[in-house]
N, C-alpha and C positions, 0 to 999 in steps of 0.2 A: 164235557166239562173238566176232566183232571187235565187233558190235555192243555185246554185254554189256562188253567195256572198255572201249569207247569213251563209253558212257553214265556219267554220274555217278552215284553212289548216295546217296539222301537217306535220312535218318535221324532218327526222331522226337526229340525235346531229351531227353524222359527217359531211353531206350534208350542214346543216347550219352552222359549221365551217367552212368548206372547202369555201362555198359563203364567209363568212367575209373576210377568210384568202385572197382569190381574190380580194376581195373590197379593203381591204388594201395593197395590191400589185398593184393594178392598179394605185391608187391615190397615192403611194409613185412614183412610176416611172414618174408618170404627173408631180410630185413635182420637182422631179430632173430633167425632160426635161424642165421644165419652169425656172428652176435657168438656167440652162444652155443656154436658149436662152436670160435672162436677162443679164448673161455674156458676151455673145456676142454681144449683141446691145450696152452695155457699152462701149465694146472694139473700137465699131463702131463708139460711140459718142466723144470716145477719140482721134482717128484717125480725125475724123470733125474737132475738137478744135485744135489739130495741125497743119492742114494744115492752116487752118482759121489764124493761129497767124503767123505762117512764111509768109503767105500773107500781114496781117497787117505788119511784119517787113519787107519786101520788100517796101513796101509803102513808110512805115518811114523814108527808110535809101534811097530810091530814091530822097526822098524829102530834107533831109538832105544834101546829095553828090551834087545835082544839082544846079550849079549857075545861069543856065538859068530861072528855075523857079522862079517867082517873086509873089508879091500877088494876079495880076490880073488873076492867072493862078490856084487860088488855087482853082475855081471849079472844075478842072479835076480831082484833088486825091480824094477830097469828094466826087464827083460823084461814083468814084471806089468805096470807103469803101463805100456808102450808098448801093450801088447795092452787094456787097461782103456781106455786114450786111443781107439785106433781104434776098441772097441766104442760106446765112449759117442759119437766123432764120426757115426758112421753113425746111431746112436739121434740124434741131435740134427738131425744133416740131416734124416732123415725127420719129424722134428717140426715143423721148420723150415719146409720144402716143402707140409707140410700148414696149417700156420698162415698161410703166404703165400697159398697157393692160397684159404682162405676170406676171407682180406682181402680177396682181388682182385675175387672172386664178391661180395664185401657191396658192395665198392665200386661195381662193376656194377649192384647193384639199387639202390644208393641215387643214382647218376646218373639210373637210370630212373624212380625215383620221384620224384626232384624235375621230371624232365620232365613225368611225367603231372601232377602237381600244379599245375604252372605251366598247362599246358593247361586244366586243370579250370577254372582260376580264370577264365582269358581266356574261357572259353567261359560262364559264369556270368555273367561281366562284361556278354558280349554280347548274352545271351540276357534277362538284366534289364534290358538298356536298350533292350528293343524289338527285339532282333534276328530273331526268328521263330519259329516253333516246332519248324524243322527243321534238322540239322545235314548239312553234307557229308560222306561215310564215312572222308573222308583226314584231319579235323581231328581227331578221336580215337583215331588208329593211331597207338600210341607202341612203336617200334622198340627192341629190348634196347641199351643205351649200353654204351660200353667204356671205359675211362679213357684218355687218352695214352700214348704211349709213355715218357714221361719218370717215368711212375708205377712203372715197375719199378727205378729207381734206388734207391728207399727200399727196397725188398726187399734189393737187392744190398749196400749199406750196412749193414744188419741184420746180414746174414750175414757180411759182412766183420769186424763187431763182434764178432760172437760166435766166429768162427774164431779170430781175434787172442786172443781170451780163454783160449780152449781152449789155442793154442800157447803163451801166455806161461805156464799152469798148469803145462803138460806140460813147460818148460824149467826152472823151479823146481824141479820132482819131481824130474827127472833130476839136478841140479846139488848138490841138498840132499841127495840117497842118496849120492853121492859124496864130497860133503863128511864127512857123517856117517861113511859106512865108510871111508873112506882119510884122512881128516886127523885 
């Protein structure tokens, strides 16, 4: 077993090139798959926003058009608004979590694809320059790449932006309900 580990594995150039091309194709397909998944989740998020704003508009119109609602009844629309916001926040959080996960996976595949493409380019240049017919086994071994820790800051900013926007909408709807019904 020790003799096997210490000996260097020699691989024909066609096999090495084919292995790198397979790695490149796999990570390219995975990158496209993750992009489609992100796009699908974004469409889902927009549908959630549209339904939520339609609900908010209906509550707002009901408050404006109802002559029987008075200040002592303002807790009813505020309760509906609070429940709607809570449900919406959970839905948005789940959707953003999926989007961020797909984006992270896509970034990993793109980094791995870039590394594999660079190795293939280097190998082709070396082989075309008369470098021989065989390659070392370690030359085309490509490990899955992950982005640096700073990459997560992008997701945190995105979440903070959405959360701030939703809190602003909630504050506006509660205050407008109180103003419409009490003044």
